[in-house]
C-alpha positions as CSV (number, residue, x, y, z in Angstrom):
1,M,-8.4,-7.0,-20.2
2,L,-11.6,-9.0,-20.6
3,E,-14.3,-6.8,-22.0
4,N,-17.5,-6.7,-20.0
5,K,-20.9,-5.0,-20.6
6,N,-20.4,-3.0,-17.4
7,F,-17.0,-1.6,-18.5
8,D,-18.7,1.3,-20.3
9,F,-20.7,2.1,-17.2
10,I,-17.5,2.0,-15.1
11,K,-15.6,4.2,-17.5
12,N,-18.4,6.7,-17.5
13,E,-18.5,6.8,-13.7
14,I,-14.8,7.3,-13.4
15,A,-14.9,10.1,-16.0
16,S,-17.9,11.8,-14.4
17,D,-16.1,12.9,-11.2
18,D,-12.6,13.5,-10.0
19,I,-13.0,11.1,-7.0
20,V,-15.0,7.9,-7.4
21,L,-15.3,5.2,-4.8
22,F,-16.7,1.8,-5.8
23,M,-17.9,0.4,-2.5
24,K,-20.2,-1.9,-0.6
25,G,-23.2,0.2,0.3
26,T,-23.3,4.0,0.0
27,A,-21.2,6.8,1.6
28,D,-24.1,7.5,4.0
29,F,-24.6,3.8,4.8
30,P,-21.5,1.7,4.1
31,Q,-22.1,-2.0,4.2
32,C,-18.6,-3.1,5.2
33,G,-15.8,-1.9,7.4
34,F,-13.3,-1.4,4.6
35,S,-15.7,0.8,2.6
36,S,-16.5,2.7,5.8
37,T,-12.8,3.4,6.4
38,V,-12.3,4.9,3.0
39,V,-15.4,7.0,3.3
40,T,-14.1,8.3,6.7
41,I,-10.7,9.1,5.2
42,L,-12.1,11.0,2.3
43,R,-14.5,13.0,4.6
44,K,-11.6,13.8,7.0
45,L,-9.8,15.3,4.0
46,G,-12.9,17.3,3.2
47,K,-13.2,15.9,-0.3
48,K,-16.5,15.4,-2.1
49,F,-16.7,12.1,-4.0
50,H,-19.0,10.0,-6.0
51,D,-19.9,6.6,-4.5
52,V,-21.0,3.6,-6.5
53,N,-22.7,0.8,-4.6
54,V,-21.5,-2.5,-6.1
55,L,-24.0,-4.4,-3.9
56,S,-26.8,-3.1,-6.1
57,D,-25.6,-5.2,-9.1
58,P,-23.7,-8.5,-8.7
59,E,-22.5,-8.2,-12.3
60,L,-21.0,-4.7,-11.6
61,R,-19.4,-6.1,-8.4
62,E,-17.5,-8.6,-10.5
63,A,-16.9,-6.3,-13.4
64,I,-15.1,-3.7,-11.3
65,K,-12.7,-6.4,-10.1
66,L,-11.9,-7.3,-13.8
67,F,-11.7,-3.7,-14.9
68,S,-9.1,-2.8,-12.3
69,D,-7.5,-6.3,-12.0
70,W,-7.9,-5.8,-8.3
71,P,-9.7,-8.5,-6.3
72,T,-11.4,-6.5,-3.5
73,I,-13.8,-3.7,-2.8
74,P,-13.7,-0.8,-2.1
75,Q,-11.8,0.7,-5.0
76,L,-10.8,4.3,-5.2
77,Y,-10.3,6.2,-8.5
78,I,-8.8,9.7,-8.6
79,K,-8.9,11.7,-11.8
80,G,-9.5,8.4,-13.8
81,E,-6.6,6.6,-12.2
82,F,-7.1,3.5,-10.0
83,I,-5.5,4.2,-6.6
84,G,-6.3,1.0,-4.7
85,G,-8.3,-0.5,-1.9
86,C,-8.7,0.2,1.8
87,D,-5.1,-0.7,2.9
88,I,-3.5,1.4,0.2
89,V,-5.8,4.4,0.8
90,R,-5.2,4.1,4.5
91,A,-1.4,4.0,4.1
92,M,-1.4,6.9,1.6
93,Y,-3.6,8.9,4.1
94,E,-1.2,8.2,7.0
95,S,1.8,9.2,5.0
96,G,0.2,12.3,3.6
97,D,0.5,11.1,0.0
98,L,-3.3,10.9,-0.5
99,E,-3.8,14.5,0.5
100,K,-1.0,15.6,-1.8
101,L,-2.6,13.6,-4.7
102,L,-6.0,15.2,-4.0
103,I,-4.5,18.7,-4.0
104,E,-2.8,18.3,-7.4
């Protein structure tokens, strides 16, 4: 994995909360439909989460893609583990797997 000056920031963010969402915009004002969808799912499940706005820093936006080796935003982390983007989160929500993971 290519090291990046933002990797320490990303690691700290992921370690600071059980549920962290790197997204475009904020939970209260999502800046893309995919980010909005993940926020809606997490709120439907009644889970508090920490949001990180990647639009506030272009370098962070690129760094999170390198960090996770995942090309798109949003990116959800639960208990330090990368879960995936909007499509994966939506599929896990619909199958019930996301709720099970959040309960564990």
